[in-house]
C-alpha positions, -999 to +999 in steps of 0.1 A: +001-003+002+029+023+009+046+017-025+012+026-042+009+058-023+042+067-032+034+063-065+001+083-067+020+111-048+050+115-066+027+114-097+006+141-087+037+165-071+054+159-110+020+169-126+017+197-105+053+213-107+050+204-149+017+227-145+035+251-123+067+254-150+042+259-180+021+287-165+051+303-151+068+299-191+034+315-201+033+344-179+072+354-187+069+356-225+036+377-217+061+403-197+084+401-223+060+405-252+044+434-234+078+452-226+085+453-261+053+464-274+057+487-250+093+500-260+083+497-301+081+526-318+049+532-330+040+528-362+047+552-389+019+554-418+029+549-450+027+587-469+007+572-497-018+563-472-020+596-456-023+614-495-053+585-501-071+596-477-069+633-484-077+625-517-108+605-510-118+633-486-115+662-515-137+642-536-161+636-510-162+674-499-160+685-539-193+664-544-209+676-513-203+714-518-212+710-556-246+696-545-251+724-521-249+748-545-213+762-541-196+758-575-163+781-564-154+760-536-163+729-552-139+738-579-114+748-552-119+715-538-115+695-575-087+706-579-073+701-546-084+665-553-065+663-589-033+674-574-040+649-544-048+621-570-015+632-588+010+630-567-006+593-554-002+586-593+037+593-591+040+577-557+030+548-567+033+543-608+006+521-622-022+529-596-046+554-591-049+563-627-085+559-630-091+581-604-067+608-612-086+609-646-122+608-628-111+638-607-102+658-639-133+647-655-155+660-626-129+693-622-137+700-660-175+692-655-174+716-629-154+745-645-176+740-677-207+748-651-191+779-634-184+795-667-146+787-673-150+769-706-114+773-722-100+758-687-125+733-687-116+722-721-079+721-712-085+701-678-107+675-700-078+669-728-054+666-698-083+635-686-082+624-721-040+620-722-044+604-689-055+574-699 
């Protein structure tokens, strides 16, 4: 009986020791990760992500101002949108060409509506070349 009791107690102690070491290992690892994350610099946003956000916002503001009957402000926002999309197209060649072209077309439409036919024609020609 003593031998059986000794085996049971031994197995119980071994199991408890293994569980404790496992818990301790996980706890230490979590603390190391927390310290590393706290010491790491904050992630830096890619420049193109900020430009993309600004371009999308300029498009939204342009459409909002145009629908509100403020053509002069809408033209200014449209110019800003064209500038942002152009910068994005330069930063990432092959991408954002369709958005830039769409923005140029919208600027041309707004210029034509506000009586600036010559500039509207020039912008529309640029949009046609942007293909």
